[in-house]
C-alpha positions as CSV (number, residue, x, y, z in Angstrom):
1,X,119.0,318.3,-51.6
2,X,118.5,316.8,-54.9
3,X,117.7,312.8,-55.6
4,X,121.2,312.9,-57.4
5,X,123.6,314.3,-54.1
6,X,121.5,312.0,-52.0
7,X,122.4,309.1,-54.1
8,X,125.9,310.0,-54.2
9,X,126.7,310.6,-50.8
10,X,124.8,307.6,-49.7
11,X,126.7,305.2,-52.5
12,X,130.1,306.6,-51.0
13,X,128.6,305.8,-47.4
14,X,127.7,302.5,-48.4
15,X,130.7,301.1,-50.1
16,X,133.3,302.8,-47.1
17,X,131.4,301.6,-44.3
18,X,129.6,298.4,-45.6
19,X,131.1,296.9,-48.5
20,X,134.8,298.3,-47.6
21,X,135.1,298.9,-51.6
22,X,137.0,301.8,-52.9
23,X,135.4,305.4,-53.2
24,X,137.1,306.8,-55.9
25,X,135.1,308.5,-58.3
26,X,135.2,306.0,-60.5
27,X,133.7,303.0,-58.4
28,X,131.1,305.3,-57.3
29,X,130.3,306.1,-61.3
30,X,130.1,302.7,-61.6
31,X,127.7,301.9,-58.7
32,X,125.4,305.0,-59.9
33,X,125.4,303.8,-63.7
34,X,127.3,307.3,-64.4
35,X,129.9,308.4,-66.3
36,X,133.2,308.9,-64.5
37,X,133.5,312.0,-65.8
38,X,130.0,312.6,-63.9
39,X,131.0,311.2,-61.0
40,X,134.3,313.9,-60.5
41,X,132.5,316.7,-61.2
42,X,129.6,315.8,-58.7
43,X,132.9,314.9,-56.2
44,X,134.6,318.5,-56.9
45,X,130.7,320.3,-56.1
46,X,129.9,318.3,-53.2
47,X,133.4,319.4,-51.6
48,X,132.2,323.1,-52.2
49,X,129.3,322.0,-50.0
50,X,131.4,320.3,-47.1
51,X,129.6,316.8,-48.1
52,X,133.1,315.4,-48.9
53,X,136.5,315.6,-49.1
54,X,138.0,315.4,-52.9
55,X,141.3,314.9,-54.2
56,X,142.2,314.3,-57.4
57,X,142.6,310.2,-57.7
58,X,142.3,309.7,-54.0
59,X,139.0,307.9,-52.7
60,X,136.6,310.0,-51.9
61,X,135.9,310.6,-48.1
62,X,132.7,312.2,-46.3
63,X,132.7,314.9,-44.3
64,X,130.9,315.2,-41.0
65,X,128.2,316.9,-42.4
66,X,127.9,314.0,-45.8
67,X,128.0,311.2,-43.3
68,X,124.8,312.5,-41.5
69,X,123.2,313.2,-45.0
70,X,124.0,309.8,-46.0
71,X,123.0,308.2,-42.5
72,X,119.4,310.3,-43.0
73,X,118.7,308.8,-46.7
74,X,119.6,305.4,-45.7
75,X,117.5,305.5,-42.4
76,X,114.6,306.6,-44.4
77,X,115.3,303.6,-47.2
78,X,115.3,301.0,-44.3
79,X,112.4,302.6,-42.2
80,X,110.4,302.0,-46.0
81,X,111.5,298.8,-46.0
82,X,110.4,297.3,-43.0
83,X,107.3,298.6,-43.2
84,X,106.1,297.7,-46.7
85,X,107.5,294.4,-45.7
86,X,105.1,294.1,-42.9
87,X,102.1,295.7,-44.5
88,X,102.7,294.1,-48.2
89,X,104.2,290.9,-47.3
90,X,106.4,292.2,-50.4
91,X,109.5,290.5,-51.4
92,X,113.0,291.7,-50.2
93,X,113.7,293.1,-53.7
94,X,110.3,294.6,-54.5
95,X,110.8,296.5,-51.0
96,X,114.5,297.5,-51.8
97,X,113.2,298.7,-55.7
98,X,110.1,300.9,-54.1
99,X,112.4,302.1,-50.9
100,X,114.9,303.4,-53.6
101,X,112.1,305.7,-54.7
102,X,110.1,306.8,-51.6
103,X,113.6,307.4,-49.3
104,X,113.6,310.8,-51.4
105,X,110.3,311.9,-50.8
106,X,110.2,311.5,-47.0
107,X,110.4,314.2,-44.1
108,X,112.1,313.4,-41.0
109,X,108.8,314.0,-39.7
110,X,107.4,310.8,-41.5
111,X,110.5,309.1,-41.0
112,X,109.8,309.3,-37.3
113,X,106.3,308.4,-37.7
114,X,106.8,305.2,-39.2
115,X,109.8,304.0,-37.3
116,X,107.4,305.0,-34.2
117,X,104.9,303.0,-35.7
118,X,106.8,300.0,-36.4
119,X,108.3,300.2,-32.4
120,X,111.2,301.8,-34.1
121,X,113.0,299.2,-35.0
122,X,116.9,298.3,-35.1
123,X,117.0,296.2,-38.1
124,X,115.2,296.2,-41.6
125,X,114.0,292.6,-43.3
126,X,117.8,292.4,-44.9
127,X,119.3,292.3,-41.3
128,X,120.8,295.7,-42.2
129,X,120.8,298.5,-39.1
130,X,118.6,301.0,-38.9
131,X,120.1,304.8,-37.8
132,X,118.6,306.5,-35.4
133,X,117.0,309.7,-35.9
134,X,120.1,311.5,-34.6
135,X,122.1,309.6,-37.7
136,X,123.4,306.9,-34.9
137,X,123.7,303.3,-35.5
138,X,123.5,302.0,-32.1
139,X,124.1,298.2,-32.4
140,X,127.2,296.5,-32.4
141,X,127.9,294.2,-35.6
142,X,129.8,290.8,-34.8
143,X,128.3,289.1,-37.6
144,X,130.6,287.2,-40.2
145,X,130.3,286.0,-43.8
146,X,128.9,282.4,-44.3
147,X,132.2,281.8,-45.7
148,X,134.1,282.3,-42.9
149,X,131.6,280.0,-40.7
150,X,132.9,277.0,-39.1
151,X,131.9,273.1,-40.0
152,X,129.3,271.6,-37.6
153,X,128.3,274.9,-36.3
154,X,124.9,276.5,-36.0
155,X,124.1,279.8,-36.8
156,X,121.4,282.6,-37.2
157,X,121.3,284.5,-40.7
158,X,121.6,287.8,-39.5
159,X,122.3,289.8,-43.0
160,X,121.4,289.5,-46.8
161,X,123.8,291.8,-48.8
162,X,122.5,292.4,-51.8
163,X,119.8,294.3,-53.9
164,X,119.7,291.7,-56.6
165,X,116.5,289.9,-57.7
166,X,117.6,286.4,-58.3
167,X,119.7,286.0,-55.5
168,X,116.6,287.0,-53.1
169,X,114.4,284.9,-54.9
170,X,116.9,281.9,-54.3
171,X,116.8,283.1,-50.8
172,X,113.0,283.1,-50.7
173,X,112.5,279.6,-52.4
174,X,115.1,278.1,-50.0
175,X,114.0,279.9,-46.4
176,X,117.4,281.7,-46.1
177,X,115.8,284.7,-44.4
178,X,116.8,287.2,-41.4
179,X,116.4,285.6,-38.2
180,X,116.3,281.6,-39.9
181,X,118.8,279.3,-38.3
182,X,120.8,277.0,-40.4
183,X,124.0,274.6,-40.0
184,X,127.1,274.2,-41.4
185,X,127.4,270.4,-42.4
186,X,130.6,271.0,-44.6
187,X,132.8,273.7,-45.9
188,X,134.6,272.5,-49.2
189,X,137.6,275.0,-48.5
190,X,139.7,274.3,-51.8
191,X,136.0,274.9,-54.1
192,X,135.3,278.0,-52.1
193,X,131.8,276.3,-51.4
194,X,129.2,275.5,-48.3
195,X,127.0,272.9,-48.1
196,X,124.2,274.1,-45.0
197,X,121.3,272.4,-43.9
198,X,118.1,274.7,-43.1
199,X,114.3,273.2,-42.5
200,X,115.3,269.8,-42.7
201,X,116.5,270.8,-46.3
202,X,120.5,270.5,-47.8
203,X,122.2,273.3,-50.0
204,X,125.7,274.0,-51.4
205,X,126.3,277.3,-51.7
206,X,129.3,278.8,-53.6
207,X,131.1,282.3,-52.7
208,X,129.0,284.5,-54.6
209,X,126.4,283.7,-52.2
210,X,128.3,283.0,-49.0
211,X,130.6,286.7,-49.1
212,X,127.0,288.6,-48.9
213,X,124.9,286.3,-46.5
214,X,126.1,286.9,-43.1
215,X,125.4,285.1,-39.9
216,X,125.9,285.2,-35.9
217,X,126.8,281.8,-34.2
218,X,124.3,280.4,-31.8
């Protein structure tokens, strides 16, 4: 399949499963940086290939075949992120950028070799689950957004759901990374801000950040 097709089904999957965003062609177009007309044309094309269900004015839904393709691309992307992070200590933004290119040039054979080399990890450095070779996510997600955390509780950062460079730079500078421990010192519910303590430092975060940082309570 072409890069465009793989990116299209992956965008639908991520909007639907991860981001809980609308999967109408216009939203997929925005995510991919293409025109609405181009997204609609692609959706109609992929419907004929049994990769998705298309109905005018309705959200797009992947078929079983389309979901399997999306998960295969996601698996390769996240395995590359894990490998690049381990081998070169690249930033979270850098590994995402490079994985976007490498995922389309990776055979199933190489993906399995990378997974084996890494010890078959279940999560990438962002905390996102890595599908197995059968296209299954075997981990249970019990994390919550930082904005929903409770004052006085201690949590472990479980996921950083973004691809924005400035966000990752901020996280790196302040020790906000997958697996690190934070304590909620104050929830400013009216102003939608969260004050946390990490590594003996106090940080105040607005909801733009607290809605994309996910945590598990200790």
